[in-house]
N, C-alpha and C positions, 0 to 999 in steps of 0.2 A: 692516349692512356685513359683507362676507365677504372681507376683504382678504388678500393673500398676505403671508407672513412674509418677512423679509430673505433667508433661505436659498432660499425658493421663488422669489422675484424673481430671484435670481442664476442660477437654473436655467432661466429662460425662454429659449426659442429663437425669435428673430424669424423671421417668414415672409418669404421673399425675393420679388422681383418676379415671377419666372416661375411660381411655384406660385400666387401670388395672381392672375396673369393667367389661369391655367388654371381657377381657381375662378370667375373673372368670366365666362369663356366658357360654363361650365356654367350659371351663373345666367342668362345671356342666352338660352340654349336653353330654360330653364324659363319665362322671361318671354314668349318668343315663343309657347310652347305655351299659356300662359294667355291671351295675346292672341288666338291662333287660336280657342280655345274660346269666348271672349266674342264674337268677331266672328261665329262660326257661330251662336251664340244670337241675336245681334242680327239677323242675316240671316234666321233662321227666324221671328222675331217680325215682321219687316217683311213677309215673304212671307205669313204667316198673316193679317195684318191688311191685306194688299194695299196697303201703304204704299210705293208706287213711288218717291216722292221720298226717303224715308228710305233705301231700298235704293241709290238713286243717290248719296246722301251717303256710304254705306259705300264706294263705288267712286271717290269724288271724289279729285282730285289736288291737295289743299291741303297742300303740302309743309311750310310753316311751322307750320301747326297740327299736322300729323303729328309733326314734330320736337319741338315744344314738349310735346305730351302724351306722346310717347315718353320724353323726359327725365324728366317728372314721374312716369311709371309706373316707370321704373328707380329713381328716388330713393325712391318709396313702397315698392317691393319690398324694397330693402335696409334702409330704415329700419324697416319692420315686423319683418323677420326678425332683424336685429341688435339692435334695441331690445327685442324679446321674448325671443329665444333666444341672442343673442350670436353668431349664426352663420347665414349663408344656406345654402341647399341646396348650392351650389357649395363653400362653405367646409367644410360638414359632410363632403362626399365627399372633399375633399382634406386633411382633418385640421387645419383652421385654426379659430381662435377670436379674436374681437375682445374686448379688455379695455380698461379705462381706464388712464391713466398712473399713477393711484394704486393700481393693481393690484386694482381692484374690478370688478364687473360693469358693462358699458356701459349707460348710460341711454338712454331714447328720444331725448332732446335730443342727446346725443352721436352716436347713430346717424344722426340727421337731418343734423347738421352735417358728418359725414364723408362722407355720401352726396352732399350738395350740393357738397362740395369735390371730389368725383371728376369733376364736369363740367369743371373746369379741369385736373385731373391727367390726364385722358384725351386731352388735345390731342396731336396728332402721334402717334397710335396708342399713347398711354401714355408717350411719351418724357418729358413734363414730370414725371409722377409717378415714373418710373424714375430720372431724374436726381436728384430730391429724395431718394429712398430710398437711392441709392448713397452720398450724403453724410451719411446719418443712421445713428447707431449702432444704433437700434432699427428700422431699415428703415421709417420713417414717411414717408408722402407728405404733401402739403400738407393734405389733408383730415383726416388723422390728427392733425396738429399743431393745426389749428383746433379739433378736437373733444377734444383730450387723450386720444387713444386709440392703441392699437397692435394689430397682428395678430401672433399667436404660433402656433406649432405646438401643437395640443391635447395631444400626448403629453408636452409639457414642463410642462403645467398639472396641479395636483392634481385628483383625481377630482371634488371638490365643485364644480368650475367647469364640468364637462362639461354639454353640452346634453342634456336628456332628451327623449324622444319626445313627451311632452305639450307641451313648449315649442315644438317644431318644428311640431306639428299646429296649435297655437293661432296661431303666427306665419304658417303657411301659409294658414290660413283668413282671417286678417286681410289678408295680402298679396293673396290672390285677390279678396277683397271690394273692397279699395281699387283694385286694377287694373281690376276690372269697372266701378267707379264712374268711374274716369278715362276708360276707353274709351267708356262711355255718354255722358259729358260731352263728349268729343271729337266723337262722331258727332252729338250734339245741336247743337253749335256749327256743324258742317258743314251739318247739315240747315237750320238757321236762315239760314245764308249763302246756301244754294241757294234757299230760300223767298224771301229778300230779292231775289235776282237775278230771280226769276220774277214778282215783283210790279211 
């Protein structure tokens, strides 16, 4: 345990909606980049092995499957980064950190719960989460309450809570691997659906 003292807890500065929204936009850009790279790799593999049906699966318009795996990819990305490093790339760049309500480091389970909770908080362009944060002293959205977490400005945390480069590298590798697996699984499902249609 590496909890904060009472004085350190009183000095914490909650992260407001708009800076968290900015961090989220940066994270979406990172996720899209990862997805682009993995799509390019999948297309290259399909071309090399002349798997025309697999290439067709990459271009298929299966909106429900795309949405489902897109949500799973976003949840996985945030879970990996916050569970390992306490911060996503977007939060790193905007000076934010996720901690638990008991003022300790966030666990993988908490990171997962708050990431799942964002699916509901994001409704109406984040209005659901924003309304919840407005009425909460610690600026917590629903996902934060479910996971017993809060997001604070890193500058208000003691240095021992700061994310180190190795943590971010490990989290990045884990997030990239999970995203790759999600996308490969998505395209495999689409491939099997196309195969079933042609049979």
